[in-house]
PyMOL Python script that loads the backbone (N, CA, C, O; Angstrom):
from pymol import cmd

cmd.read_pdbstr("""\
ATOM      1  N   MET A   1      50.057  -1.949 -24.847  1.00  0.00           N
ATOM      2  CA  MET A   1      48.846  -1.958 -25.852  1.00  0.00           C
ATOM      3  C   MET A   1      47.903  -0.869 -25.255  1.00  0.00           C
ATOM      4  O   MET A   1      47.800  -0.616 -24.055  1.00  0.00           O
ATOM      5  N   THR A   2      47.308  -0.331 -26.159  1.00  0.00           N
ATOM      6  CA  THR A   2      46.371   0.622 -25.750  1.00  0.00           C
ATOM      7  C   THR A   2      44.925   0.421 -26.192  1.00  0.00           C
ATOM      8  O   THR A   2      44.819  -0.270 -27.205  1.00  0.00           O
ATOM      9  N   THR A   3      43.960   0.800 -25.741  1.00  0.00           N
ATOM     10  CA  THR A   3      42.538   0.496 -26.112  1.00  0.00           C
ATOM     11  C   THR A   3      41.861   1.861 -26.844  1.00  0.00           C
ATOM     12  O   THR A   3      40.736   1.966 -27.334  1.00  0.00           O
ATOM     13  N   GLU A   4      42.850   2.788 -26.758  1.00  0.00           N
ATOM     14  CA  GLU A   4      42.298   4.050 -27.196  1.00  0.00           C
ATOM     15  C   GLU A   4      41.991   3.961 -28.738  1.00  0.00           C
ATOM     16  O   GLU A   4      42.716   3.288 -29.471  1.00  0.00           O
ATOM     17  N   SER A   5      40.938   4.630 -29.199  1.00  0.00           N
ATOM     18  CA  SER A   5      40.478   4.518 -30.474  1.00  0.00           C
ATOM     19  C   SER A   5      41.228   5.660 -31.243  1.00  0.00           C
ATOM     20  O   SER A   5      41.631   6.609 -30.570  1.00  0.00           O
ATOM     21  N   PRO A   6      41.432   5.651 -32.482  1.00  0.00           N
ATOM     22  CA  PRO A   6      41.755   6.597 -33.278  1.00  0.00           C
ATOM     23  C   PRO A   6      40.803   7.898 -33.315  1.00  0.00           C
ATOM     24  O   PRO A   6      39.605   7.688 -33.501  1.00  0.00           O
ATOM     25  N   ARG A   7      41.245   9.226 -33.150  1.00  0.00           N
ATOM     26  CA  ARG A   7      40.112  10.314 -33.445  1.00  0.00           C
ATOM     27  C   ARG A   7      40.725  10.672 -34.757  1.00  0.00           C
ATOM     28  O   ARG A   7      41.882  11.066 -34.896  1.00  0.00           O
ATOM     29  N   TRP A   8      39.863  10.504 -35.692  1.00  0.00           N
ATOM     30  CA  TRP A   8      40.288  10.799 -37.091  1.00  0.00           C
ATOM     31  C   TRP A   8      39.925  12.595 -37.384  1.00  0.00           C
ATOM     32  O   TRP A   8      39.014  13.278 -36.918  1.00  0.00           O
ATOM     33  N   PHE A   9      40.910  12.925 -38.224  1.00  0.00           N
ATOM     34  CA  PHE A   9      40.575  14.285 -38.460  1.00  0.00           C
ATOM     35  C   PHE A   9      41.188  14.867 -39.743  1.00  0.00           C
ATOM     36  O   PHE A   9      42.403  14.680 -39.810  1.00  0.00           O
ATOM     37  N   LYS A  10      40.560  15.626 -40.932  1.00  0.00           N
ATOM     38  CA  LYS A  10      41.154  16.038 -42.084  1.00  0.00           C
ATOM     39  C   LYS A  10      41.706  17.373 -41.959  1.00  0.00           C
ATOM     40  O   LYS A  10      41.203  18.113 -41.113  1.00  0.00           O
ATOM     41  N   SER A  11      42.723  17.816 -42.717  1.00  0.00           N
ATOM     42  CA  SER A  11      43.087  19.149 -42.632  1.00  0.00           C
ATOM     43  C   SER A  11      42.076  20.315 -43.165  1.00  0.00           C
ATOM     44  O   SER A  11      41.256  20.150 -44.069  1.00  0.00           O
ATOM     45  N   SER A  12      42.232  21.208 -42.628  1.00  0.00           N
ATOM     46  CA  SER A  12      41.235  22.354 -42.843  1.00  0.00           C
ATOM     47  C   SER A  12      41.482  22.655 -44.291  1.00  0.00           C
ATOM     48  O   SER A  12      40.609  23.353 -44.806  1.00  0.00           O
ATOM     49  N   TYR A  13      42.570  22.251 -45.138  1.00  0.00           N
ATOM     50  CA  TYR A  13      43.096  22.627 -46.552  1.00  0.00           C
ATOM     51  C   TYR A  13      42.305  21.474 -47.492  1.00  0.00           C
ATOM     52  O   TYR A  13      42.595  21.386 -48.685  1.00  0.00           O
ATOM     53  N   SER A  14      41.338  20.638 -46.918  1.00  0.00           N
ATOM     54  CA  SER A  14      41.058  19.468 -47.665  1.00  0.00           C
ATOM     55  C   SER A  14      39.850  19.852 -48.727  1.00  0.00           C
ATOM     56  O   SER A  14      39.204  18.933 -49.231  1.00  0.00           O
ATOM     57  N   GLU A  15      39.586  21.104 -49.026  1.00  0.00           N
ATOM     58  CA  GLU A  15      38.354  21.517 -49.851  1.00  0.00           C
ATOM     59  C   GLU A  15      38.508  20.991 -51.268  1.00  0.00           C
ATOM     60  O   GLU A  15      37.846  21.648 -52.070  1.00  0.00           O
ATOM     61  N   ASN A  16      39.095  20.137 -51.720  1.00  0.00           N
ATOM     62  CA  ASN A  16      39.632  19.961 -53.099  1.00  0.00           C
ATOM     63  C   ASN A  16      38.696  18.782 -53.610  1.00  0.00           C
ATOM     64  O   ASN A  16      39.265  17.859 -54.194  1.00  0.00           O
ATOM     65  N   GLY A  17      37.406  18.725 -53.459  1.00  0.00           N
ATOM     66  CA  GLY A  17      36.731  17.578 -54.028  1.00  0.00           C
ATOM     67  C   GLY A  17      36.656  16.150 -53.409  1.00  0.00           C
ATOM     68  O   GLY A  17      36.194  15.187 -54.022  1.00  0.00           O
ATOM     69  N   GLY A  18      37.104  16.101 -52.265  1.00  0.00           N
ATOM     70  CA  GLY A  18      37.383  14.584 -51.726  1.00  0.00           C
ATOM     71  C   GLY A  18      38.456  13.973 -51.858  1.00  0.00           C
ATOM     72  O   GLY A  18      38.485  12.818 -51.432  1.00  0.00           O
ATOM     73  N   GLN A  19      39.384  14.407 -52.336  1.00  0.00           N
ATOM     74  CA  GLN A  19      40.732  13.743 -52.588  1.00  0.00           C
ATOM     75  C   GLN A  19      41.490  13.948 -51.288  1.00  0.00           C
ATOM     76  O   GLN A  19      42.501  14.632 -51.453  1.00  0.00           O
ATOM     77  N   CYS A  20      41.289  13.560 -50.085  1.00  0.00           N
ATOM     78  CA  CYS A  20      41.887  13.587 -48.866  1.00  0.00           C
ATOM     79  C   CYS A  20      42.184  12.375 -48.059  1.00  0.00           C
ATOM     80  O   CYS A  20      41.683  11.263 -48.230  1.00  0.00           O
ATOM     81  N   ILE A  21      42.960  12.680 -47.258  1.00  0.00           N
ATOM     82  CA  ILE A  21      43.168  11.724 -46.270  1.00  0.00           C
ATOM     83  C   ILE A  21      42.913  12.141 -44.876  1.00  0.00           C
ATOM     84  O   ILE A  21      42.872  13.328 -44.551  1.00  0.00           O
ATOM     85  N   GLU A  22      42.740  11.153 -44.050  1.00  0.00           N
ATOM     86  CA  GLU A  22      42.398  11.441 -42.616  1.00  0.00           C
ATOM     87  C   GLU A  22      43.652  10.744 -41.759  1.00  0.00           C
ATOM     88  O   GLU A  22      44.265   9.734 -42.105  1.00  0.00           O
ATOM     89  N   VAL A  23      43.878  11.535 -40.557  1.00  0.00           N
ATOM     90  CA  VAL A  23      44.973  11.048 -39.793  1.00  0.00           C
ATOM     91  C   VAL A  23      44.467  11.273 -38.312  1.00  0.00           C
ATOM     92  O   VAL A  23      43.756  12.193 -37.907  1.00  0.00           O
ATOM     93  N   ALA A  24      45.012  10.195 -37.583  1.00  0.00           N
ATOM     94  CA  ALA A  24      44.780  10.019 -36.147  1.00  0.00           C
ATOM     95  C   ALA A  24      45.791  10.290 -35.177  1.00  0.00           C
ATOM     96  O   ALA A  24      46.248   9.390 -34.472  1.00  0.00           O
ATOM     97  N   ALA A  25      46.179  11.518 -35.098  1.00  0.00           N
ATOM     98  CA  ALA A  25      47.322  11.743 -34.467  1.00  0.00           C
ATOM     99  C   ALA A  25      47.251  11.731 -32.941  1.00  0.00           C
ATOM    100  O   ALA A  25      48.159  12.245 -32.287  1.00  0.00           O
ATOM    101  N   ASN A  26      46.337  11.236 -32.433  1.00  0.00           N
ATOM    102  CA  ASN A  26      46.144  11.115 -31.055  1.00  0.00           C
ATOM    103  C   ASN A  26      46.953   9.664 -30.468  1.00  0.00           C
ATOM    104  O   ASN A  26      47.275   9.511 -29.290  1.00  0.00           O
ATOM    105  N   LEU A  27      47.155   8.817 -31.395  1.00  0.00           N
ATOM    106  CA  LEU A  27      47.800   7.727 -30.855  1.00  0.00           C
ATOM    107  C   LEU A  27      49.565   7.741 -30.967  1.00  0.00           C
ATOM    108  O   LEU A  27      50.277   6.740 -30.893  1.00  0.00           O
ATOM    109  N   VAL A  28      49.977   9.006 -31.143  1.00  0.00           N
ATOM    110  CA  VAL A  28      51.474   9.450 -30.912  1.00  0.00           C
ATOM    111  C   VAL A  28      51.882   9.066 -29.564  1.00  0.00           C
ATOM    112  O   VAL A  28      52.724   8.184 -29.397  1.00  0.00           O
ATOM    113  N   ALA A  29      51.370   9.634 -28.666  1.00  0.00           N
ATOM    114  CA  ALA A  29      51.909   9.493 -27.499  1.00  0.00           C
ATOM    115  C   ALA A  29      51.523   8.151 -26.804  1.00  0.00           C
ATOM    116  O   ALA A  29      52.285   7.865 -25.880  1.00  0.00           O
ATOM    117  N   SER A  30      50.694   7.419 -26.993  1.00  0.00           N
ATOM    118  CA  SER A  30      50.513   6.251 -26.318  1.00  0.00           C
ATOM    119  C   SER A  30      50.896   4.849 -27.254  1.00  0.00           C
ATOM    120  O   SER A  30      50.914   3.694 -26.829  1.00  0.00           O
ATOM    121  N   CYS A  31      51.143   5.228 -28.410  1.00  0.00           N
ATOM    122  CA  CYS A  31      51.275   4.029 -29.205  1.00  0.00           C
ATOM    123  C   CYS A  31      52.843   4.425 -30.042  1.00  0.00           C
ATOM    124  O   CYS A  31      53.616   3.516 -30.347  1.00  0.00           O
ATOM    125  N   GLY A  32      53.104   5.644 -30.293  1.00  0.00           N
ATOM    126  CA  GLY A  32      54.069   5.968 -31.319  1.00  0.00           C
ATOM    127  C   GLY A  32      53.729   5.960 -32.477  1.00  0.00           C
ATOM    128  O   GLY A  32      54.668   6.176 -33.243  1.00  0.00           O
ATOM    129  N   VAL A  33      52.560   5.767 -33.050  1.00  0.00           N
ATOM    130  CA  VAL A  33      51.989   5.617 -34.323  1.00  0.00           C
ATOM    131  C   VAL A  33      51.129   6.774 -34.964  1.00  0.00           C
ATOM    132  O   VAL A  33      50.604   7.626 -34.248  1.00  0.00           O
ATOM    133  N   VAL A  34      51.014   6.775 -36.206  1.00  0.00           N
ATOM    134  CA  VAL A  34      50.179   7.764 -37.030  1.00  0.00           C
ATOM    135  C   VAL A  34      49.421   7.011 -37.858  1.00  0.00           C
ATOM    136  O   VAL A  34      49.906   6.836 -38.976  1.00  0.00           O
ATOM    137  N   PRO A  35      48.109   6.389 -37.580  1.00  0.00           N
ATOM    138  CA  PRO A  35      47.328   6.048 -38.646  1.00  0.00           C
ATOM    139  C   PRO A  35      46.664   6.912 -39.670  1.00  0.00           C
ATOM    140  O   PRO A  35      45.982   7.887 -39.354  1.00  0.00           O
ATOM    141  N   VAL A  36      46.892   6.510 -40.994  1.00  0.00           N
ATOM    142  CA  VAL A  36      46.344   7.447 -41.936  1.00  0.00           C
ATOM    143  C   VAL A  36      45.619   6.582 -42.915  1.00  0.00           C
ATOM    144  O   VAL A  36      46.101   5.519 -43.307  1.00  0.00           O
ATOM    145  N   ARG A  37      44.342   7.084 -43.351  1.00  0.00           N
ATOM    146  CA  ARG A  37      43.131   6.362 -44.052  1.00  0.00           C
ATOM    147  C   ARG A  37      42.829   7.227 -45.208  1.00  0.00           C
ATOM    148  O   ARG A  37      43.285   8.368 -45.281  1.00  0.00           O
ATOM    149  N   ASP A  38      42.077   6.713 -46.105  1.00  0.00           N
ATOM    150  CA  ASP A  38      41.352   7.577 -47.096  1.00  0.00           C
ATOM    151  C   ASP A  38      40.185   7.962 -46.749  1.00  0.00           C
ATOM    152  O   ASP A  38      39.443   7.082 -46.312  1.00  0.00           O
ATOM    153  N   SER A  39      39.759   9.100 -46.815  1.00  0.00           N
ATOM    154  CA  SER A  39      38.529   9.830 -46.387  1.00  0.00           C
ATOM    155  C   SER A  39      37.443   9.197 -47.029  1.00  0.00           C
ATOM    156  O   SER A  39      36.403   9.087 -46.379  1.00  0.00           O
ATOM    157  N   LYS A  40      37.498   8.653 -48.467  1.00  0.00           N
ATOM    158  CA  LYS A  40      36.454   8.390 -49.248  1.00  0.00           C
ATOM    159  C   LYS A  40      36.173   6.894 -48.766  1.00  0.00           C
ATOM    160  O   LYS A  40      35.051   6.461 -49.029  1.00  0.00           O
ATOM    161  N   VAL A  41      36.937   6.170 -48.186  1.00  0.00           N
ATOM    162  CA  VAL A  41      36.868   4.788 -47.800  1.00  0.00           C
ATOM    163  C   VAL A  41      37.312   4.336 -46.364  1.00  0.00           C
ATOM    164  O   VAL A  41      38.156   3.502 -46.036  1.00  0.00           O
ATOM    165  N   PRO A  42      36.356   5.271 -45.480  1.00  0.00           N
ATOM    166  CA  PRO A  42      36.907   5.027 -44.014  1.00  0.00           C
ATOM    167  C   PRO A  42      36.890   3.831 -43.338  1.00  0.00           C
ATOM    168  O   PRO A  42      37.546   3.714 -42.303  1.00  0.00           O
ATOM    169  N   HIS A  43      36.201   2.880 -43.797  1.00  0.00           N
ATOM    170  CA  HIS A  43      36.152   1.587 -43.316  1.00  0.00           C
ATOM    171  C   HIS A  43      37.171   0.490 -43.784  1.00  0.00           C
ATOM    172  O   HIS A  43      37.197  -0.672 -43.378  1.00  0.00           O
ATOM    173  N   ALA A  44      38.094   1.122 -44.805  1.00  0.00           N
ATOM    174  CA  ALA A  44      39.119   0.136 -45.318  1.00  0.00           C
ATOM    175  C   ALA A  44      40.230   0.250 -44.330  1.00  0.00           C
ATOM    176  O   ALA A  44      40.261   1.080 -43.422  1.00  0.00           O
ATOM    177  N   THR A  45      41.204  -0.718 -44.597  1.00  0.00           N
ATOM    178  CA  THR A  45      42.501  -0.528 -43.741  1.00  0.00           C
ATOM    179  C   THR A  45      43.136   0.776 -43.581  1.00  0.00           C
ATOM    180  O   THR A  45      43.210   1.511 -44.566  1.00  0.00           O
ATOM    181  N   ALA A  46      43.544   1.101 -42.593  1.00  0.00           N
ATOM    182  CA  ALA A  46      44.353   2.417 -42.363  1.00  0.00           C
ATOM    183  C   ALA A  46      45.866   2.045 -42.495  1.00  0.00           C
ATOM    184  O   ALA A  46      46.313   0.977 -42.076  1.00  0.00           O
ATOM    185  N   LEU A  47      46.531   2.891 -43.035  1.00  0.00           N
ATOM    186  CA  LEU A  47      48.110   2.619 -43.039  1.00  0.00           C
ATOM    187  C   LEU A  47      48.641   3.395 -41.612  1.00  0.00           C
ATOM    188  O   LEU A  47      48.225   4.452 -41.139  1.00  0.00           O
ATOM    189  N   THR A  48      49.641   2.546 -41.132  1.00  0.00           N
ATOM    190  CA  THR A  48      50.271   3.182 -39.721  1.00  0.00           C
ATOM    191  C   THR A  48      51.565   3.277 -39.899  1.00  0.00           C
ATOM    192  O   THR A  48      52.257   2.332 -40.277  1.00  0.00           O
ATOM    193  N   PHE A  49      52.046   4.559 -39.611  1.00  0.00           N
ATOM    194  CA  PHE A  49      53.610   5.004 -39.766  1.00  0.00           C
ATOM    195  C   PHE A  49      53.872   5.209 -38.231  1.00  0.00           C
ATOM    196  O   PHE A  49      53.079   5.486 -37.330  1.00  0.00           O
ATOM    197  N   LYS A  50      55.344   4.971 -38.209  1.00  0.00           N
ATOM    198  CA  LYS A  50      56.142   5.254 -36.844  1.00  0.00           C
ATOM    199  C   LYS A  50      55.959   6.920 -36.919  1.00  0.00           C
ATOM    200  O   LYS A  50      56.058   7.566 -37.963  1.00  0.00           O
ATOM    201  N   ALA A  51      55.655   7.516 -35.516  1.00  0.00           N
ATOM    202  CA  ALA A  51      55.473   8.859 -35.395  1.00  0.00           C
ATOM    203  C   ALA A  51      56.571   9.541 -36.120  1.00  0.00           C
ATOM    204  O   ALA A  51      56.315  10.547 -36.783  1.00  0.00           O
ATOM    205  N   SER A  52      57.997   8.981 -36.029  1.00  0.00           N
ATOM    206  CA  SER A  52      59.214   9.679 -36.580  1.00  0.00           C
ATOM    207  C   SER A  52      59.197   9.717 -38.120  1.00  0.00           C
ATOM    208  O   SER A  52      59.831  10.555 -38.762  1.00  0.00           O
ATOM    209  N   ALA A  53      58.462   8.796 -38.648  1.00  0.00           N
ATOM    210  CA  ALA A  53      58.314   8.697 -40.193  1.00  0.00           C
ATOM    211  C   ALA A  53      57.419   9.756 -40.499  1.00  0.00           C
ATOM    212  O   ALA A  53      57.836  10.745 -41.102  1.00  0.00           O
ATOM    213  N   TRP A  54      56.091   9.643 -40.105  1.00  0.00           N
ATOM    214  CA  TRP A  54      55.189  10.764 -40.297  1.00  0.00           C
ATOM    215  C   TRP A  54      55.877  12.349 -40.063  1.00  0.00           C
ATOM    216  O   TRP A  54      55.764  13.230 -40.915  1.00  0.00           O
ATOM    217  N   SER A  55      56.384  12.480 -39.151  1.00  0.00           N
ATOM    218  CA  SER A  55      56.932  13.757 -38.786  1.00  0.00           C
ATOM    219  C   SER A  55      58.085  14.069 -40.173  1.00  0.00           C
ATOM    220  O   SER A  55      57.983  15.140 -40.771  1.00  0.00           O
ATOM    221  N   SER A  56      58.961  13.227 -40.519  1.00  0.00           N
ATOM    222  CA  SER A  56      59.707  13.517 -41.546  1.00  0.00           C
ATOM    223  C   SER A  56      58.840  13.798 -43.018  1.00  0.00           C
ATOM    224  O   SER A  56      59.272  14.586 -43.861  1.00  0.00           O
ATOM    225  N   PHE A  57      57.803  13.180 -43.159  1.00  0.00           N
ATOM    226  CA  PHE A  57      57.135  13.242 -44.143  1.00  0.00           C
ATOM    227  C   PHE A  57      56.428  14.520 -44.156  1.00  0.00           C
ATOM    228  O   PHE A  57      56.343  15.112 -45.232  1.00  0.00           O
ATOM    229  N   VAL A  58      55.879  15.054 -43.039  1.00  0.00           N
ATOM    230  CA  VAL A  58      55.172  16.294 -43.006  1.00  0.00           C
ATOM    231  C   VAL A  58      56.100  17.465 -43.192  1.00  0.00           C
ATOM    232  O   VAL A  58      55.674  18.478 -43.746  1.00  0.00           O
ATOM    233  N   THR A  59      57.462  17.381 -42.721  1.00  0.00           N
ATOM    234  CA  THR A  59      58.471  18.269 -42.860  1.00  0.00           C
ATOM    235  C   THR A  59      58.876  18.227 -44.439  1.00  0.00           C
ATOM    236  O   THR A  59      59.258  19.303 -44.898  1.00  0.00           O
ATOM    237  N   GLY A  60      58.845  17.347 -45.136  1.00  0.00           N
ATOM    238  CA  GLY A  60      59.182  17.247 -46.418  1.00  0.00           C
ATOM    239  C   GLY A  60      58.105  17.856 -47.384  1.00  0.00           C
ATOM    240  O   GLY A  60      58.334  18.303 -48.508  1.00  0.00           O
ATOM    241  N   VAL A  61      56.717  17.788 -46.661  1.00  0.00           N
ATOM    242  CA  VAL A  61      55.663  18.595 -47.596  1.00  0.00           C
ATOM    243  C   VAL A  61      55.820  19.944 -47.488  1.00  0.00           C
ATOM    244  O   VAL A  61      55.751  20.745 -48.421  1.00  0.00           O
ATOM    245  N   LYS A  62      56.045  20.207 -46.261  1.00  0.00           N
ATOM    246  CA  LYS A  62      56.079  21.691 -45.927  1.00  0.00           C
ATOM    247  C   LYS A  62      57.334  22.423 -46.454  1.00  0.00           C
ATOM    248  O   LYS A  62      57.461  23.633 -46.644  1.00  0.00           O
ATOM    249  N   GLY A  63      58.239  21.428 -46.653  1.00  0.00           N
ATOM    250  CA  GLY A  63      59.350  22.216 -47.434  1.00  0.00           C
ATOM    251  C   GLY A  63      59.497  22.121 -48.811  1.00  0.00           C
ATOM    252  O   GLY A  63      60.481  22.444 -49.476  1.00  0.00           O
ATOM    253  N   GLU A  64      58.403  21.636 -49.204  1.00  0.00           N
ATOM    254  CA  GLU A  64      58.048  21.356 -50.838  1.00  0.00           C
ATOM    255  C   GLU A  64      59.315  20.532 -51.503  1.00  0.00           C
ATOM    256  O   GLU A  64      59.991  20.886 -52.468  1.00  0.00           O
ATOM    257  N   GLN A  65      59.422  19.533 -50.845  1.00  0.00           N
ATOM    258  CA  GLN A  65      60.381  18.478 -51.354  1.00  0.00           C
ATOM    259  C   GLN A  65      59.873  17.384 -52.185  1.00  0.00           C
ATOM    260  O   GLN A  65      60.574  16.418 -52.484  1.00  0.00           O
ATOM    261  N   PHE A  66      58.655  17.529 -52.560  1.00  0.00           N
ATOM    262  CA  PHE A  66      57.838  16.714 -53.257  1.00  0.00           C
ATOM    263  C   PHE A  66      57.166  17.340 -54.579  1.00  0.00           C
ATOM    264  O   PHE A  66      56.252  18.163 -54.512  1.00  0.00           O
ATOM    265  N   PRO A  67      57.704  16.872 -55.779  1.00  0.00           N
ATOM    266  CA  PRO A  67      57.044  17.521 -56.813  1.00  0.00           C
ATOM    267  C   PRO A  67      55.359  17.423 -56.753  1.00  0.00           C
ATOM    268  O   PRO A  67      54.845  16.487 -56.141  1.00  0.00           O
ATOM    269  N   THR A  68      54.679  18.260 -57.302  1.00  0.00           N
ATOM    270  CA  THR A  68      53.145  18.139 -57.413  1.00  0.00           C
ATOM    271  C   THR A  68      52.811  17.850 -58.855  1.00  0.00           C
ATOM    272  O   THR A  68      53.491  18.204 -59.819  1.00  0.00           O
ATOM    273  N   LEU A  69      51.680  17.164 -58.891  1.00  0.00           N
ATOM    274  CA  LEU A  69      51.158  16.656 -60.237  1.00  0.00           C
ATOM    275  C   LEU A  69      50.369  17.816 -60.891  1.00  0.00           C
ATOM    276  O   LEU A  69      49.843  17.661 -61.993  1.00  0.00           O
TER     277      LEU A  69
END
""", "prot")
cmd.dss("prot")
cmd.show_as("cartoon", "prot")
cmd.util.cbc("prot")
cmd.orient("prot")
């Protein structure tokens, strides 16, 4: 177990009126997880994904595998 705190960041592409998520990628090496939270509600519970699942999701987004609204 680690006592390392998440270091949250938003993408530089997040200039869309606050509809953003924040990611704490610094926990991948020590815990193997990527916490994700809603930037509008930073004190709410974060979702935690296995690093491999997050990587697959990011690959899918970059490959435009998800429809946009």
